[in-house]
N, C-alpha and C positions, 0 to 999 in steps of 0.2 A: 199611304205609299207616299213619300213625299213628292216627288216630282211628278206622276200621275193628272194632277188637278193642270198642272202647271202645260203638260206637255198637250192635254185631250184641249187646251183655250188654244196653245200656241197652232197644232192642226186646224183646227174650226178656223181659227184666223187667217193662214197661211193658204191652206186647200184651196179658198177660190181665188186669193190671188194668183197662183200656180196654175188655175186653169185658165185663166186670162191673160196670164203672158204665152200661156201655151196658142190661144186662139192669136194672141199679136203674131204669134214668132209665125204658125201656119203662112197667116195671111200674107207675111213679108216674105214668104221663101227663099229665108236664111233658114239658119242649123235649125232641124226638126223636122224638115220633110215628111219624118216618120215620127210616129209616136212618142209622145215623151212622159205622158203618166202612165203609171204602171201599179197592177196589185201584185202580190206573191204571198204565198205562203207553204207550209210543207212538214215533216216529219222529220224528228231527232233523233239520235239515241247520246245521252249525258254521262259523262262520267265526271264524278266528283273529287276535287283532290283536296281529302279530310279523313286524314288516320286517326291515330288511339290519343297521339297528344292534343291533338284538335278538339275532339270528343271531351277530354278531363278539363281543359281551357275551357269553349264553351257551355259545354252541359255538367261538368263535375265536381265534386265539393270534398275531393280530397278521400273519399272512401271507396271508388270504386277499382274494382279491376277484373279481367276477363271479359273486355270488351270485346265486342263481335261488330260492323259495319256492312251495309250493303249501301256502296255508292256508286252501283250503278243503275239506269235507267232510261224513262223516254220523256221528250216532249215533242214543243212544236213551237212552229211562229205562223201569225199573220201581219204582213202592213203593207205601208204605198208609198210608193216611191214617185220621185220627180228629176227628170233627167234634164241641167242645167245646162249640161254640153254633151260635147261628144265623147266624153271619157270621164264624167265624173254624174253624179245621182245623190239626192239628197233622202235620206228613209224616215220613215216612223213606223210603227209596229209595238204589238206586243210577243214576248216570248217566254213559254213555260221550257223552264230546265228540268223540272220532274220533281222526283220525288228522292227523300235522302232518310237513312232510318239509321238504328243503331243498338244495341243492349249491350249491357253491363251488371254487375255484380257490387252488391254495396255492402260489405261489412258493417252498418250503423254506426258507425264510428260518429258521426258529425250529426245524427237525430237531435241530439237537446241545442245543437244551435240553428235549428231549421234546417238541416240537411238529408238525405234519405233515411229512409227507414230499410232497416237489413233486408235484402232479397234482389229480386230482377228491379231493374230500371232499364225502361224503352223510352224510345225518340223516335216519335215519326214526323217529317216535315215536309212539304211543297215548297218549291220555290219559283215564282215566275215573275216578272212584273214589263215593264214599256221600256222601249230604248228608243235613240233618236241617233243618227249617224250620217255618215259619209259612204258611199263606194265607188271609188276607183277605178277604171273598168277600161277592157280594148277596147276600141270602135263596134257598136253593136252589130255596125253591117255584117260584121264577121259571122261566118254559122258558129263557129268555137270561139272562145275567150276566156280570158283569165280576170281575176277583177280579185281585190282587195277591200275592207271596209275595217273602219273602225268611227267610235263613239261613244256614248254613256248611256248604261242601263239601270233603271231607276229599279231595283229589287227588294221583292217583299220574301222572309221566310217565316210562310205559317205551321205551326206544329202544336204536337202533345208531346208531355213528361210525365209519367208515373213511375211511380213504384208498390211497393207491397199493399202501401197501405192510402195513398191517395193520387191525383191525377190533376194535371191543370194543363192549360192551353199557353202559347206564347206565340210572340212576333217580333223578326228580328227584320230591320232594314235598312236600306243603303243606295247611294248612289255611287256607281263606280265603271270604269270605263270598259271597254269589248273591243276585242281584235279577230280579223280571220282572212280568211282566204279561201280563193273558191274555182271552181270551172265551170261557164256557161256553156250551153249546146243549143240552138235554137231545134226543133221541133215543128214550126210556124211562121207563118210573116210577122205573128204578133204575138208569139207563144215562146219559149224554152224553159228546160231546166236545168238547176244549179245545184251541183254539190261543193257543201263547204264543209271549213272546218274553222269553230269559232272557238275563244278562249273569254271566258268574262272572268273579272276579280268581282270578289263577293268578301268586303271587308266592313265592316258596320264600327270601327274603330273601339268597340267594348266589350263583344260577346264572342263575335264569329270573325273567322281571318280563313278564308278559303280561296277555292276559285272553282270553277268547271267549263269542263270541255265538250264541245257537239259535234260530233258529224250528221248533219242533215241535208236533206232531198227536197227539192222546194219546185212550185211549177212557178213560172211568173208571164203575166199575161200583161200586154200592152195594148193602150189605145191611145 
C-alpha cells in the first residue's frame, strides 16, 4: 500500500505533538476547555459503483458474457482525530469498504493469447486502506450537530481470479479523494454517535475505475 508507511510515520510523529498542544491549550484556558483528542470506530454498509462494462475493462479479455456482480457489502472504520478549532478536526484511520465479487462465462476465444479458458470465470476481492482527512463540524457543545469530511484514501484491492483451468491472485492499489456528510448526536459528556454517508473514488489509472458509497454508524469517544 503506497501511502500506508507515510501515514503511519506521520501519525507517530504528529500524535505526541498534538498531545502536547492539547496540554498547553488546557493550561492556558483558551479554546479547548473540553477534550480535543478523540477515538472513533464503527460499521458500514457499502455499495460499489461497478457495472458489467467496468468488469470487462478491469478483468475481461474480450471473451466474457453473462456477467453477474455482487456489489453490496459491509465494512468498518477505526481511527483517531484532533480538534484544532471549534469547528475543524484532523483525522487519521483505517477503513474497510468490504468485498466485491463477480462471475462470467468465457467462450475461450482468447486462450491462445493467455486469456481465459472456456467456462466460468470468478473474481473475488476485498478493498481496504488508510485515510487522512479534515472534518468540518458544528460546535461540539451542541447536543446534535452536522459535519462534512474530506481527504485522501490510500486503498488496496486484493483478490483472486480463476477460470476453469487455473487461478491466481491480484493486487490493485491507488490513492484517491473521499468526501462525506453526517449527523452527530451526543450520548454522554465525552461520547457521541454519528451517522454518515461517504463517497470514495477508487481509480488506479490503469485497470480499475470505480467508486464506493458507504452508510456508516460510528461511536466517538473524546478525552
